[in-house]
C-alpha positions as CSV (number, residue, x, y, z in Angstrom):
1,X,-35.6,6.9,7.4
2,X,-32.6,5.5,5.3
3,X,-32.4,1.7,5.5
4,X,-30.1,-0.7,3.7
5,X,-32.6,-3.2,2.5
6,X,-31.2,-6.4,1.1
7,X,-34.2,-6.9,-1.1
8,X,-36.0,-3.6,-1.7
9,X,-39.2,-5.1,-3.3
10,X,-39.6,-7.5,-0.3
11,X,-41.3,-5.6,2.6
12,X,-40.8,-7.8,5.5
13,X,-38.1,-10.0,6.9
14,X,-37.7,-13.1,5.0
15,X,-39.0,-16.3,6.5
16,X,-38.6,-19.7,4.9
17,X,-35.9,-22.0,3.9
18,X,-34.7,-25.0,1.6
19,X,-37.4,-26.5,-0.5
20,X,-37.0,-29.6,-2.4
21,X,-40.0,-30.1,-4.6
22,X,-38.0,-32.3,-7.1
23,X,-38.2,-35.1,-4.4
24,X,-42.0,-35.1,-4.8
25,X,-42.9,-34.6,-8.5
26,X,-44.8,-37.8,-8.3
27,X,-46.9,-36.3,-5.7
28,X,-48.7,-33.2,-6.8
29,X,-51.0,-33.5,-3.8
30,X,-48.0,-32.9,-1.6
31,X,-46.8,-30.0,-3.8
32,X,-50.2,-28.4,-3.5
33,X,-50.3,-28.9,0.3
34,X,-46.9,-27.4,0.6
35,X,-48.1,-24.1,-0.6
36,X,-51.0,-24.1,1.6
37,X,-48.9,-24.9,4.7
38,X,-46.2,-22.2,3.8
39,X,-48.8,-19.4,3.7
40,X,-50.1,-20.7,7.1
41,X,-46.5,-20.7,8.7
42,X,-45.9,-17.2,7.4
43,X,-43.3,-18.4,4.8
44,X,-42.4,-15.8,2.1
45,X,-39.3,-17.2,0.6
46,X,-37.8,-20.5,-0.3
47,X,-34.4,-21.6,-1.5
48,X,-34.7,-24.0,-4.8
49,X,-32.2,-26.0,-6.7
50,X,-29.4,-26.5,-4.3
51,X,-28.9,-30.2,-5.4
52,X,-31.0,-30.4,-8.4
53,X,-28.4,-31.0,-11.3
54,X,-29.5,-34.6,-11.9
55,X,-33.2,-33.4,-12.2
56,X,-32.3,-30.5,-14.4
57,X,-30.0,-32.6,-16.6
58,X,-30.6,-36.3,-16.2
59,X,-28.3,-37.1,-19.1
60,X,-25.8,-34.7,-20.7
61,X,-27.4,-32.1,-22.8
62,X,-30.9,-33.3,-22.0
63,X,-32.6,-30.5,-20.1
64,X,-35.8,-30.5,-18.0
65,X,-36.8,-27.3,-16.3
66,X,-40.7,-27.5,-16.7
67,X,-41.1,-28.6,-13.2
68,X,-39.1,-25.7,-11.9
69,X,-41.0,-23.3,-14.2
70,X,-44.3,-24.6,-12.5
71,X,-43.1,-24.4,-8.9
72,X,-41.6,-20.9,-9.3
73,X,-44.7,-19.6,-10.9
74,X,-46.9,-21.2,-8.3
75,X,-44.8,-20.0,-5.5
76,X,-44.9,-16.4,-6.9
77,X,-48.7,-16.6,-7.4
78,X,-49.0,-17.1,-3.7
79,X,-46.6,-14.3,-2.7
80,X,-43.6,-16.5,-2.0
81,X,-40.0,-15.4,-3.4
82,X,-37.5,-17.7,-4.7
83,X,-33.7,-17.9,-3.9
84,X,-32.4,-20.0,-6.7
85,X,-29.2,-21.9,-6.1
86,X,-26.6,-23.2,-8.5
87,X,-26.6,-27.0,-8.5
88,X,-22.8,-27.5,-8.4
89,X,-22.7,-28.6,-4.8
90,X,-23.3,-32.3,-6.0
91,X,-22.7,-33.8,-9.5
92,X,-24.8,-36.2,-11.4
93,X,-23.3,-39.6,-12.1
94,X,-23.0,-39.1,-15.9
95,X,-20.8,-36.1,-15.3
96,X,-18.3,-38.0,-13.2
97,X,-18.4,-40.9,-15.6
98,X,-17.7,-38.6,-18.6
99,X,-15.3,-36.2,-16.9
100,X,-13.5,-38.0,-14.2
101,X,-11.1,-35.0,-13.5
102,X,-14.1,-33.3,-11.9
103,X,-13.8,-35.6,-8.9
104,X,-11.4,-34.5,-6.2
105,X,-8.3,-36.2,-5.1
106,X,-7.8,-36.7,-1.4
107,X,-4.5,-35.9,0.6
108,X,-3.1,-39.4,0.0
109,X,-3.4,-38.8,-3.7
110,X,-6.3,-41.2,-4.4
111,X,-9.1,-39.8,-6.6
112,X,-12.6,-40.0,-5.0
113,X,-15.3,-42.1,-6.4
114,X,-18.7,-40.6,-7.5
115,X,-20.9,-39.7,-4.6
116,X,-21.8,-37.5,-1.6
117,X,-21.2,-33.9,-2.1
118,X,-19.0,-31.0,-2.1
119,X,-16.1,-32.8,-3.5
120,X,-15.5,-31.3,-6.9
121,X,-12.0,-30.3,-8.1
122,X,-12.0,-26.5,-8.1
123,X,-9.4,-26.2,-10.8
124,X,-10.7,-28.6,-13.4
125,X,-11.3,-26.5,-16.6
126,X,-13.8,-29.2,-17.8
127,X,-15.8,-29.1,-14.4
128,X,-15.8,-25.3,-14.5
129,X,-17.1,-25.3,-18.3
130,X,-20.0,-27.7,-17.2
131,X,-21.0,-25.6,-14.2
132,X,-20.6,-22.3,-16.5
133,X,-23.0,-24.0,-19.0
134,X,-25.8,-25.1,-16.5
135,X,-25.4,-21.6,-14.6
136,X,-26.0,-19.8,-18.1
137,X,-29.1,-21.5,-18.8
138,X,-30.5,-20.7,-15.4
139,X,-29.4,-17.0,-15.6
140,X,-31.1,-16.7,-19.1
141,X,-34.3,-18.6,-18.2
142,X,-35.0,-17.3,-14.7
143,X,-33.2,-13.9,-14.5
144,X,-36.3,-12.0,-15.3
145,X,-38.6,-14.1,-13.2
146,X,-40.7,-11.7,-10.9
147,X,-40.3,-13.9,-7.9
148,X,-36.5,-14.3,-8.1
149,X,-34.5,-12.2,-5.6
150,X,-31.3,-13.9,-5.1
151,X,-28.7,-16.3,-6.7
152,X,-27.2,-18.7,-4.2
153,X,-23.8,-20.2,-5.4
154,X,-23.4,-23.9,-4.7
155,X,-23.7,-24.8,-1.0
156,X,-21.3,-24.8,1.9
157,X,-18.2,-24.6,-0.1
158,X,-15.2,-26.5,1.5
159,X,-12.3,-29.0,1.2
160,X,-9.2,-29.2,-0.8
161,X,-8.2,-31.1,-3.8
162,X,-4.7,-32.6,-4.2
163,X,-4.8,-33.7,-7.8
164,X,-2.2,-32.8,-10.6
165,X,-4.1,-29.8,-11.8
166,X,-4.2,-28.3,-8.2
167,X,-0.7,-29.0,-7.4
168,X,0.3,-27.1,-10.6
169,X,-2.1,-24.3,-9.7
170,X,-0.4,-24.3,-6.3
171,X,3.1,-23.8,-7.8
172,X,1.8,-21.1,-10.0
173,X,0.3,-19.5,-6.9
174,X,3.6,-19.7,-5.1
175,X,5.5,-18.2,-8.0
176,X,3.3,-15.1,-8.0
177,X,3.5,-14.7,-4.1
178,X,7.2,-15.0,-4.0
179,X,7.9,-13.0,-7.2
180,X,9.0,-16.1,-9.2
181,X,12.1,-16.2,-6.9
182,X,12.7,-19.6,-5.3
183,X,15.4,-18.0,-3.0
184,X,12.9,-15.7,-1.6
185,X,10.4,-18.8,-0.6
186,X,13.3,-20.8,0.8
187,X,14.2,-17.8,2.9
188,X,10.6,-17.2,4.0
189,X,10.0,-21.0,4.6
190,X,13.4,-21.5,6.5
191,X,14.0,-24.6,4.2
192,X,17.6,-24.9,5.2
193,X,16.2,-26.7,8.3
194,X,16.3,-30.4,7.9
195,X,17.8,-29.7,4.4
196,X,14.5,-29.1,2.9
197,X,15.7,-26.4,0.4
198,X,13.9,-26.2,-3.1
199,X,15.7,-25.5,-6.3
200,X,12.5,-25.0,-8.2
201,X,8.9,-24.2,-7.8
202,X,8.1,-27.4,-9.8
203,X,9.6,-29.5,-6.8
204,X,7.0,-28.2,-4.3
205,X,4.1,-30.4,-3.5
206,X,1.2,-29.9,-1.2
207,X,1.6,-30.9,2.4
208,X,0.4,-34.6,2.3
209,X,0.9,-37.6,4.8
210,X,4.1,-39.3,3.8
211,X,5.4,-36.0,2.4
212,X,6.7,-32.7,3.4
213,X,4.5,-31.4,6.5
214,X,7.2,-29.8,8.7
215,X,7.6,-26.6,6.9
216,X,5.1,-24.2,8.7
217,X,5.3,-21.7,5.6
218,X,4.4,-24.6,3.3
219,X,1.4,-25.7,5.3
220,X,0.1,-21.9,5.7
221,X,0.6,-21.1,2.1
222,X,-1.4,-24.3,1.2
223,X,-4.3,-23.1,3.1
224,X,-3.9,-19.6,1.5
225,X,-4.0,-21.2,-1.7
226,X,-7.0,-23.4,-1.0
227,X,-9.0,-20.2,0.0
228,X,-7.5,-18.4,-3.2
229,X,-8.5,-21.5,-5.4
230,X,-12.0,-21.9,-3.9
231,X,-12.6,-18.0,-4.3
232,X,-11.3,-18.2,-7.9
233,X,-13.9,-21.0,-8.6
234,X,-16.6,-19.3,-6.9
235,X,-16.0,-16.0,-8.9
236,X,-16.3,-18.0,-12.0
237,X,-19.8,-19.1,-11.0
238,X,-20.6,-15.5,-10.0
239,X,-19.4,-14.0,-13.3
240,X,-22.2,-15.7,-15.2
241,X,-25.0,-14.1,-13.1
242,X,-23.3,-10.8,-13.3
243,X,-23.2,-11.0,-17.0
244,X,-26.9,-11.9,-17.5
245,X,-28.5,-10.6,-14.4
246,X,-26.4,-7.8,-12.8
247,X,-29.4,-6.4,-10.7
248,X,-29.9,-9.8,-8.8
249,X,-27.4,-10.0,-5.8
250,X,-25.4,-13.1,-5.3
251,X,-24.4,-15.0,-2.0
252,X,-23.2,-18.4,-0.8
253,X,-23.8,-19.9,2.6
254,X,-20.8,-19.8,5.0
255,X,-20.4,-22.4,7.9
256,X,-19.9,-22.0,11.6
257,X,-16.3,-21.2,12.2
258,X,-15.3,-23.3,9.3
259,X,-11.4,-23.6,9.6
260,X,-10.7,-24.8,5.9
261,X,-11.4,-21.5,4.2
262,X,-10.7,-17.8,5.1
263,X,-14.1,-16.3,4.7
264,X,-12.7,-12.7,5.2
265,X,-11.3,-13.3,1.6
266,X,-14.3,-14.9,0.2
267,X,-16.8,-12.4,1.5
268,X,-15.4,-9.7,-0.5
269,X,-16.8,-11.3,-3.7
270,X,-20.2,-11.5,-2.3
271,X,-23.2,-9.1,-2.6
272,X,-24.7,-10.5,0.8
273,X,-23.4,-12.6,3.5
274,X,-25.3,-15.6,4.5
275,X,-24.6,-18.5,6.9
276,X,-25.9,-21.8,8.3
277,X,-26.3,-21.9,12.1
278,X,-26.7,-25.2,13.9
279,X,-25.5,-24.8,17.5
280,X,-26.3,-27.5,20.1
281,X,-29.0,-25.5,22.1
282,X,-29.8,-28.7,24.4
283,X,-26.6,-29.8,26.0
284,X,-25.6,-31.4,29.3
285,X,-22.3,-29.4,29.0
286,X,-23.4,-25.7,29.3
287,X,-26.3,-23.4,30.1
288,X,-28.6,-22.0,27.3
289,X,-27.2,-18.6,27.8
290,X,-23.7,-19.8,27.1
291,X,-24.8,-21.4,23.9
292,X,-26.6,-18.2,23.1
293,X,-23.3,-16.2,23.6
294,X,-21.3,-18.6,21.4
295,X,-24.0,-18.4,18.6
296,X,-24.1,-14.5,18.9
297,X,-20.3,-14.6,18.4
298,X,-20.8,-16.6,15.2
299,X,-23.5,-14.1,14.0
300,X,-21.1,-11.1,14.8
301,X,-18.4,-12.9,12.6
302,X,-20.8,-12.9,9.8
303,X,-22.4,-9.5,10.1
304,X,-18.8,-8.0,10.4
305,X,-17.9,-9.0,6.9
306,X,-20.1,-6.4,5.7
307,X,-21.0,-4.0,8.6
308,X,-23.1,-1.5,6.8
309,X,-26.0,-3.9,5.9
310,X,-27.8,-6.9,7.5
311,X,-26.7,-10.4,6.7
312,X,-29.0,-13.6,6.1
313,X,-29.4,-16.7,8.3
314,X,-29.7,-18.9,5.4
315,X,-30.1,-22.3,7.3
316,X,-31.1,-23.0,10.8
317,X,-33.4,-26.1,12.2
318,X,-36.6,-25.6,13.9
319,X,-36.1,-28.9,15.9
320,X,-33.2,-31.4,15.6
321,X,-30.4,-32.1,13.2
322,X,-29.2,-35.7,12.3
323,X,-25.3,-35.1,12.8
324,X,-24.6,-33.8,16.4
325,X,-23.1,-36.4,18.7
326,X,-26.6,-36.6,20.5
327,X,-29.4,-35.1,18.4
328,X,-31.6,-33.6,21.0
329,X,-34.9,-31.8,20.2
330,X,-35.0,-28.2,20.7
331,X,-37.0,-27.4,23.8
332,X,-40.3,-25.6,23.4
333,X,-39.6,-21.9,23.0
334,X,-36.1,-22.1,22.0
335,X,-36.8,-22.0,18.3
336,X,-38.3,-18.6,18.6
337,X,-35.6,-17.4,20.8
338,X,-32.8,-18.5,18.5
339,X,-34.7,-17.1,15.6
340,X,-35.1,-13.6,17.1
341,X,-31.3,-13.8,18.3
342,X,-30.4,-14.0,14.5
343,X,-32.6,-11.0,13.9
344,X,-31.1,-9.0,16.9
345,X,-27.5,-9.7,15.8
346,X,-28.3,-8.2,12.3
347,X,-30.1,-10.8,10.2
348,X,-33.0,-9.8,7.9
349,X,-33.9,-13.4,7.4
350,X,-34.8,-16.5,9.4
351,X,-34.6,-19.7,7.0
352,X,-34.4,-23.4,7.6
353,X,-33.1,-26.6,6.4
354,X,-35.6,-27.9,5.5
355,X,-39.1,-27.3,4.6
356,X,-40.2,-31.0,4.4
357,X,-38.3,-34.0,5.6
358,X,-37.0,-36.4,2.9
359,X,-38.3,-39.9,2.8
360,X,-34.9,-41.3,2.2
361,X,-31.2,-41.0,2.1
362,X,-28.8,-39.4,4.5
363,X,-31.0,-36.5,5.8
364,X,-34.4,-38.4,6.1
365,X,-34.2,-37.7,10.0
366,X,-32.7,-34.2,9.7
367,X,-35.3,-31.8,11.2
368,X,-37.9,-29.8,9.0
369,X,-40.9,-27.7,9.3
370,X,-43.0,-30.3,8.0
371,X,-42.4,-33.9,9.5
372,X,-43.1,-37.4,7.8
373,X,-46.4,-36.8,9.7
374,X,-47.2,-34.2,7.2
375,X,-49.5,-32.2,9.6
376,X,-49.7,-28.6,10.8
377,X,-50.8,-29.2,14.3
378,X,-47.3,-30.4,15.5
379,X,-45.3,-28.6,18.2
380,X,-42.6,-27.7,15.7
381,X,-45.1,-26.3,13.1
382,X,-46.8,-24.2,15.6
383,X,-43.5,-22.7,16.7
384,X,-42.5,-21.9,13.1
385,X,-45.9,-20.4,12.6
386,X,-45.4,-18.1,15.8
387,X,-41.9,-17.1,14.6
388,X,-43.5,-16.2,11.2
389,X,-46.0,-14.0,12.9
390,X,-43.4,-12.4,15.1
391,X,-41.3,-11.5,12.1
392,X,-44.2,-9.9,10.3
393,X,-44.3,-7.4,13.4
394,X,-40.7,-6.3,12.8
395,X,-41.1,-4.9,9.3
396,X,-39.5,-1.5,10.6
397,X,-36.4,-3.4,11.7
398,X,-35.5,-4.3,8.0
399,X,-32.2,-2.7,6.8
400,X,-31.2,-1.4,10.4
401,X,-27.8,-2.7,11.7
402,X,-25.8,-3.0,15.0
403,X,-23.3,-0.5,15.9
404,X,-20.4,-1.8,17.9
405,X,-18.0,0.2,19.8
406,X,-15.7,-2.7,20.4
407,X,-14.1,-5.1,18.1
408,X,-12.5,-8.5,18.6
409,X,-9.9,-9.7,16.2
410,X,-10.3,-13.2,15.0
411,X,-8.1,-14.1,11.9
412,X,-8.1,-17.2,10.1
413,X,-4.6,-17.2,9.1
414,X,-3.5,-16.4,12.6
415,X,-5.9,-19.7,13.7
416,X,-4.0,-21.7,11.0
417,X,-0.6,-20.8,12.3
418,X,-1.4,-21.2,15.9
419,X,-2.9,-24.8,15.1
420,X,0.3,-25.7,13.1
421,X,2.7,-24.3,15.7
422,X,4.8,-27.0,17.4
423,X,5.1,-25.7,20.9
424,X,3.4,-24.8,24.2
425,X,0.6,-27.5,24.2
426,X,-1.4,-29.4,21.9
427,X,-4.7,-27.6,22.7
428,X,-4.2,-23.9,22.5
429,X,-7.9,-23.0,21.9
430,X,-7.6,-19.8,19.9
431,X,-11.4,-19.7,18.8
432,X,-12.5,-20.5,22.3
433,X,-10.5,-17.5,23.8
434,X,-11.9,-15.2,21.4
435,X,-15.3,-16.6,22.1
436,X,-14.6,-16.2,25.9
437,X,-13.7,-12.6,25.6
438,X,-16.9,-12.1,23.5
439,X,-19.0,-13.9,26.0
440,X,-17.7,-11.4,28.9
441,X,-18.8,-8.4,26.9
442,X,-22.1,-10.3,25.9
443,X,-23.0,-10.5,29.7
444,X,-22.8,-6.8,30.0
445,X,-24.7,-6.1,26.7
446,X,-21.7,-4.6,25.0
447,X,-22.0,-5.0,21.2
448,X,-18.6,-6.3,19.5
449,X,-17.8,-6.8,15.9
450,X,-15.5,-9.8,15.1
451,X,-13.0,-8.6,12.4
452,X,-9.6,-9.6,10.9
453,X,-6.3,-7.8,11.7
454,X,-6.6,-6.2,8.4
455,X,-9.7,-4.3,9.0
456,X,-10.0,-0.5,9.6
457,X,-10.0,0.1,13.4
458,X,-11.2,3.8,13.5
459,X,-14.9,2.8,14.0
460,X,-14.0,1.4,17.4
461,X,-13.3,2.8,20.8
462,X,-11.5,-0.5,21.9
463,X,-10.1,-3.5,20.2
464,X,-9.1,-6.7,21.5
465,X,-6.4,-8.9,20.0
466,X,-6.3,-12.3,21.8
467,X,-3.4,-14.6,20.8
468,X,-2.5,-12.7,17.6
469,X,0.5,-15.0,17.1
470,X,0.8,-14.0,13.4
471,X,1.2,-10.3,12.4
472,X,0.3,-9.5,8.8
473,X,2.1,-6.6,6.9
474,X,0.7,-3.3,8.1
475,X,-0.7,-4.6,11.4
476,X,1.9,-2.9,13.6
477,X,1.3,0.4,12.0
478,X,-2.5,0.1,12.3
479,X,-2.3,-0.8,15.9
480,X,0.2,1.9,16.7
481,X,-1.9,4.6,15.0
482,X,-5.1,3.3,16.7
483,X,-3.6,3.8,20.0
484,X,-1.8,7.0,19.4
485,X,-5.1,8.6,18.2
486,X,-6.9,7.6,21.5
487,X,-8.0,3.9,21.0
488,X,-7.6,1.2,23.7
489,X,-5.9,-1.8,22.5
490,X,-5.9,-5.0,24.5
491,X,-3.6,-7.9,23.6
492,X,-2.8,-11.1,25.3
493,X,0.2,-13.8,25.7
494,X,1.5,-15.0,22.3
495,X,1.1,-11.8,20.5
496,X,3.4,-11.0,17.5
497,X,5.6,-14.2,17.7
498,X,5.9,-14.7,13.9
499,X,5.5,-12.7,10.6
500,X,3.2,-13.5,7.8
501,X,5.3,-16.4,6.7
502,X,5.6,-17.8,10.3
503,X,9.2,-16.6,10.6
504,X,10.0,-15.7,14.5
505,X,10.7,-12.1,15.2
506,X,14.1,-11.5,16.4
507,X,14.7,-9.3,19.6
508,X,11.9,-10.3,21.7
509,X,8.0,-10.5,21.4
510,X,5.8,-9.0,20.7
511,X,7.4,-8.3,17.1
512,X,8.5,-5.1,15.6
513,X,6.9,-1.7,16.7
514,X,4.5,-3.5,19.1
515,X,7.2,-3.8,21.9
516,X,7.0,0.0,21.9
517,X,3.3,0.1,21.8
518,X,2.9,-2.2,24.8
519,X,6.0,-0.9,26.5
520,X,7.5,-4.4,27.3
521,X,9.0,-7.4,25.8
522,X,8.5,-11.1,26.8
523,X,11.3,-13.4,27.6
524,X,9.9,-16.8,28.1
525,X,6.5,-18.4,27.9
526,X,5.5,-21.3,30.3
527,X,2.8,-23.8,29.7
528,X,0.9,-25.1,32.7
529,X,-0.5,-28.6,33.1
530,X,-4.4,-28.8,32.9
531,X,-4.5,-29.2,36.7
532,X,-2.0,-26.3,37.5
533,X,-3.1,-22.9,38.4
534,X,-1.1,-19.6,39.1
535,X,-2.6,-16.3,40.2
536,X,-2.6,-12.6,39.3
537,X,-2.6,-10.2,42.3
538,X,-3.7,-6.7,41.3
539,X,-1.4,-3.8,42.5
540,X,-2.6,-1.2,45.0
541,X,-2.6,1.5,42.5
542,X,-4.2,-0.6,39.7
543,X,-7.7,0.4,40.7
544,X,-8.6,-3.3,40.9
545,X,-8.6,-5.6,43.8
546,X,-8.0,-9.4,44.7
547,X,-6.3,-12.3,43.2
548,X,-7.6,-14.1,40.0
549,X,-6.6,-17.5,38.8
550,X,-4.6,-18.2,35.7
551,X,-4.3,-21.3,33.7
552,X,-2.6,-22.8,30.6
553,X,-0.1,-20.1,29.7
554,X,2.2,-17.7,31.6
555,X,4.6,-15.3,29.8
556,X,7.5,-13.8,31.8
557,X,7.2,-10.1,30.9
558,X,10.0,-7.4,31.1
559,X,8.3,-4.0,31.3
560,X,10.1,-0.9,29.8
561,X,7.6,1.9,29.8
562,X,4.6,-0.1,30.8
563,X,2.9,0.2,34.3
564,X,2.4,-2.9,36.1
565,X,-1.2,-3.7,37.2
566,X,-0.9,-7.3,38.5
567,X,1.9,-9.7,39.3
568,X,2.1,-13.6,39.5
569,X,1.5,-15.1,42.7
570,X,3.4,-18.4,42.2
571,X,6.3,-20.3,40.8
572,X,9.8,-19.1,40.0
573,X,8.2,-16.0,38.3
574,X,6.3,-15.0,41.4
575,X,6.1,-11.1,41.7
576,X,6.9,-10.4,38.1
577,X,4.3,-8.7,35.9
578,X,1.5,-10.4,34.4
579,X,-1.0,-7.6,33.5
580,X,0.4,-4.1,32.3
581,X,-0.8,-0.9,30.6
582,X,1.2,1.5,28.4
583,X,0.1,5.0,27.5
584,X,1.1,5.8,23.8
585,X,-0.2,9.2,22.5
586,X,-3.8,9.6,23.4
587,X,-4.6,6.0,24.0
588,X,-3.5,3.1,25.9
589,X,-2.2,-0.4,25.2
590,X,-3.1,-3.3,27.8
591,X,-1.4,-6.5,27.9
592,X,-2.4,-9.8,29.6
593,X,0.6,-12.1,29.7
594,X,-1.4,-15.1,31.0
595,X,-4.7,-16.8,30.4
596,X,-6.6,-15.0,33.2
597,X,-9.9,-16.4,34.5
598,X,-13.1,-14.5,34.0
599,X,-13.4,-12.6,37.2
600,X,-9.9,-10.9,36.4
601,X,-11.0,-10.2,32.9
602,X,-14.2,-8.6,34.0
603,X,-12.6,-6.3,36.5
604,X,-10.1,-5.2,33.8
605,X,-12.7,-4.7,31.0
606,X,-14.8,-2.8,33.6
607,X,-11.8,-0.4,34.2
608,X,-11.4,0.1,30.5
609,X,-15.0,0.6,29.8
610,X,-15.2,3.1,32.5
611,X,-12.4,5.1,31.1
612,X,-14.2,5.1,27.7
613,X,-17.5,6.1,29.3
614,X,-19.1,3.0,28.1
615,X,-21.8,1.5,30.5
616,X,-20.5,-1.6,32.1
617,X,-23.5,-3.0,34.0
618,X,-24.2,-6.8,34.0
619,X,-27.4,-7.9,32.5
620,X,-29.7,-10.1,34.5
621,X,-28.4,-13.6,34.5
622,X,-29.7,-15.4,31.3
623,X,-30.7,-12.3,29.4
624,X,-29.2,-11.3,26.1
625,X,-29.4,-7.7,24.7
626,X,-28.7,-6.3,21.2
627,X,-29.5,-3.0,19.6
628,X,-30.1,-2.3,15.8
629,X,-30.0,1.3,14.6
630,X,-31.1,3.4,11.5
631,X,-31.2,7.2,11.5
632,X,-32.7,8.3,14.8
633,X,-34.5,5.0,15.6
634,X,-33.1,2.0,17.6
635,X,-34.5,-1.3,18.2
636,X,-33.6,-2.9,21.5
637,X,-33.8,-6.6,21.6
638,X,-34.0,-8.6,25.0
639,X,-34.1,-12.4,25.1
640,X,-34.6,-14.3,28.2
641,X,-33.0,-17.8,28.3
642,X,-34.2,-18.8,31.8
643,X,-37.6,-20.1,32.8
644,X,-38.0,-17.1,35.5
645,X,-39.4,-13.7,34.7
646,X,-36.7,-11.0,34.3
647,X,-37.0,-7.3,34.9
648,X,-34.9,-5.1,32.5
649,X,-34.2,-1.3,32.7
650,X,-34.7,0.2,29.3
651,X,-31.9,2.0,27.4
652,X,-31.7,5.7,28.8
653,X,-34.7,5.0,30.9
654,X,-36.8,6.0,28.1
655,X,-40.5,5.5,26.7
656,X,-40.5,2.7,24.0
657,X,-43.0,0.7,22.0
658,X,-43.1,-3.0,21.9
659,X,-43.2,-4.1,18.6
660,X,-44.0,-7.9,19.6
661,X,-46.8,-6.9,21.9
662,X,-47.9,-3.7,20.2
663,X,-48.0,-1.4,23.2
664,X,-46.0,1.4,25.0
665,X,-43.3,0.3,27.5
666,X,-42.1,2.7,30.3
667,X,-38.7,2.7,31.8
668,X,-38.6,-1.1,32.7
669,X,-39.5,-4.3,30.7
670,X,-40.6,-7.4,32.1
671,X,-39.8,-10.7,30.2
672,X,-41.4,-13.9,30.7
673,X,-39.5,-17.1,31.2
674,X,-38.0,-18.0,27.8
675,X,-39.7,-14.8,26.7
676,X,-38.4,-11.9,24.4
677,X,-39.4,-8.4,23.3
678,X,-38.3,-5.9,20.8
679,X,-38.6,-2.2,21.9
680,X,-38.5,0.6,19.4
681,X,-37.1,4.0,20.7
682,X,-37.0,7.3,18.8
683,X,-33.8,9.3,19.8
684,X,-34.1,13.0,19.7
């Protein structure tokens, strides 16, 4: 069977996490105990060196790697692999003292003092040189170590720098983007408004408090530049390892829906996608299954960056973090459910921050496998040990991937443009609406990738494009071709209002060719007060029935060739269209002109899925389902987030084999409260 293994020499799913032995070099007894406990917990990999620069190089040019040699050798002798990070996430004090330009400048123009982390200037040639120097030593010294399986670039890259070097780099970026033509920039940024026209690229500053922040094109291009600059910096780190160790893959750990960087752009430079997942599993605001749906959405974004291979859960926590508003413990059983969920969504790793709690400083109370107690008979350790045993039973799952027939477009540049838009209401909730649509599909066990608007749409039967306010070049053509060739495209209010530089389309929305695709144009959009509701009444020939609630936004639609499926029930636009469908070639384009509540969305999605021949049957309340595939084998994951037993009908009513319980399963599966199972089925 063909499998896309992330690490061919590792014959099991990775289980482990961040390990900081440099904090315990004066306690050899603890370092020895760590190895014993790792083996007991089923840990087969650790990440070293994430913030180790001041121990590697306590003063400039004075290197000390003997401790790392010993740790990596000892781990390897005990069957534990190493992911080795570059130390650039936090700088030693001597470096900031000697090279102050390495320190970032904030958006008020003030240079940071030494301290905290993730605050280097991405542009600084001196800082890049120092990073290149330490990375070269690491590559040469450890590149051939038998335990090394992956390079980990820095840690949770983020933020922006406003120093003079970055300002100049931004100006050069704009010159390239606008073909060294300031008139082209002025036109795309609409700078005649408020008399903000520029005569030269050298006059342009980043958007800063007390300066220019009213030009949407400037704000958007600054965010684009920040992604470009961070990616350029990351590529320079990667280049060292590609030169000296071309066979060792490279990653960096992304963060949950981090707004500051466009991960679609950065992901292209990485061999493997990894990310850090820290949802609030225990909360008074929502049910466990709702948290599960939100987290599955995040996993799906990460997996969709490289759909043909597994991703890595680089960091999670087996108990509690120290930075949520309220740091609740994970309730018994939740750690194993959340770990298995990552694997179900396509991860071939379950890793933690951190292995052992620090005695001091900011993360001394952040959860870990080994608490300050130092014992293995704690609840947390036992649950981690159980997770390790479960993962060993899933060896066959390695290298398999989910296959989605649906995709949801979530686009960083669109997110930035919506948030910067002055209009409608302050809270437009773009990510929340994408999550909500995903959550409805999730309830029915329908797998959806989460992609950018620049992705190829041909693998999918149905594509959802919620609130796609900003259209990039080529999107209209891709959408039109997708529908013409038989795809089902579902869009909502606020679609196609502006081009890639936030200039409004003329002639009505959605812009350009999309008016023909959807067979309509919109005349106005109304914003409702939080307490207001309107309604959508389905027409008799729509195949749907009843009235569903509408909140937040209502577009006034003018159909041209589109069929009306539902009309508003209130306000001065009562009786006008709110939901439409338009046939174009072999496919259909569906349009929702308002924020329709879940009951209406479920009816509409049910109709679309029925037309596509996709099973649209609701899972038992509180149950999550995913399938991973390779060749003729599929692995069905079922997770129960309730305390009640649930009964599941197996895919195709087949005979399967439970990998967790090592026994055959016939037709139906019973899940214990907070239970789970993985069913292997051969497809003939």
